[in-house]
N, C-alpha and C positions, 0 to 999 in steps of 0.2 A: 583536604576535600574528599580524599580516598576513604578516611575513616570515617567521614559522614556518610558516604555511601555504603560502607559495610555495615553501620549502625542501621540504616533504613532498610538495608536488606533483612536485615533481624527482626525489624519490626514489622515489615511486610508479612516474613514468614509467619510471624506469631499472629498476625492479623488474619492469614488465611486459616491458619490452624482454628483460631476462634470462631470465625465466618461458618465454617464448615461444621464445627461442633453445635453451634447455636441454631444457624440456619439451614443446615444441608449442604451437601456438596455440589449439590447443582443450583443453588442459589444464583442470583445474577451478581448478588454483591460479591461473591466468592470469586464470580469471573472478572470482576473490575479489580479486585485485588491481586489474582493471578496475572491479569494483563500489567497492572503496574510492576509487579515483581518482575515480568519480563522486560519491560521498558527500561526499570533500572540494570537489570544485568546488561541490557543492550549498553546503555549510557556508559558502563564500566569497560564495555569491549567484549563481555563474555557471552558472546551469540550463541556458543551451543549449549549453555545454561540457560539462556532465556527461552529458547525453542519449546522445551517441553510445558514452560507454564504457559504461552502463549497457545499452544495447542490444546490445553485443557482449558483455557478460557474459550476458546472458538469451539470446543465440543459443548460446554456448557450453554454458551448463547445460540448455538445451533439448535440444542435440544429446546431450549425456552421459545425461540423467534423462529424457528424455521431456517432454511438455508437462504432466502432471499429476503434478508432484512440489512438495512444500513448497518448495524453496529456488527452483523456479521461479516459484511464486507470489508469494514474497518479492521477487523482483527485478520482477515484472510491477507490485506495488504501488508499489515504489521509482519505477519508470518513470513510473507513473501520476502521483506527485506532482510527478515532475520536469516532464512534461508540462503538469500543471496550471499550475504556477509559470511556464511560459513562454507560457501561454494557448493552449497546443494542447488545447482542452477535449474536442474528438471522440476524440481518440487517449488522451486520460487515461481517459475513460469506458471505452473499449475494454479497456484495459489493467487497470482495477477490476474489469470485469466477469468478465474471463477469470482473474483472481486470486481473486474471489468463487466463480466456479464450481469451481475446483480446491479451495480451500478448503472448501467444501459438500461436495464428492466424498470428502474425505479426512476431515474432522472433523464435518460436520453443520451445518447452517444455524443451530444456537444456539452453537457455540463461539465461544470469545472473539477468536479470531482471524478468524473469518468475519465477526462482526457489526462489531469495528473497521473492517475494510475494506468493510464496507457503510456505515458511517459515513463513512470517507473519501470514498466515490462521492456519498454525499448532502451532504457539504460541498462537493464539485466541483459539483454540479447548484446551489448555493445561489449559489456565485460566479458562476453563469451566469444567476442568477434565475430559475431552473425549480424555482419554490418546490413546485407540486404533485408533482413526482418527487421533492424531498427529502421532503416531508411523506410520501408513500406509503413511501418506503424507511425513514425512521425508525420509522414505524408498524412495518413489517415487523421491524426490528430490535428494538423493543420488544415484540412479539409473541413473537419466539424469546428473547428474554431472560426474559419473564417463564414461559416454558414450560420453559426451564431451572431458574429458580428455583424453579417449583412441583413440579418432579420432586425436586428436593432437599430441598424442606420436607414433600413428601408430602402437600400438601395442595391446594386449589382456588387459583384465582387470588384469591380474598380473602384468603387468608393469606399472599399475597406483599407482605411490606412490606421495602422494600430503598431504602436512600439512593439507589444507583445508578439504580433502575427508575423512581423518582419524579422523580430530575433528569432522566433521558433523556426522560420523557414532558412534562415541562414545556419542557424544551430544544427538542425537534422542535416542538412546538405553537406556540412563540413566534418561533422563528426562521425558520418557516415561512410566515408570517402576512406578505404584503408590507406594508412601510410606504406612506402615501400623502404 
């Protein structure tokens, strides 16, 4: 498998060069190839090598779409994960917050993509032993999830019975309690 990943990396590098030459360095096709390259490096556990490709893809997409577009938010989330995996937690938090801001504006605070990204940020907090920050964010996610489920069920919070909600509630409470 490793040899196939190396071959894929080489092919993607070639694709980026060809696309840059034929379409220009700021084409969305170049951004897609760069993002694919960063994902491939991530799959190989080469997070530090993945970061510049993801940053370059983000710069292109922001240049084309502006900063409040769903494709930009997806790359912000990817870049946050990359930074988290190389221990650059302050950068990771900033990218997650920017992605959450975009998702909240586009879809609202209770949308699945918004709450999933908030969960990612909470997990980043946990890796840093920021238990109170994680607990508060998990509580916010739970609140938004309950509000969305309540609006679908037509009832009050007492009618919200969902395995995902129950699991999330138990999850953040247990994970955010520091062990001694």
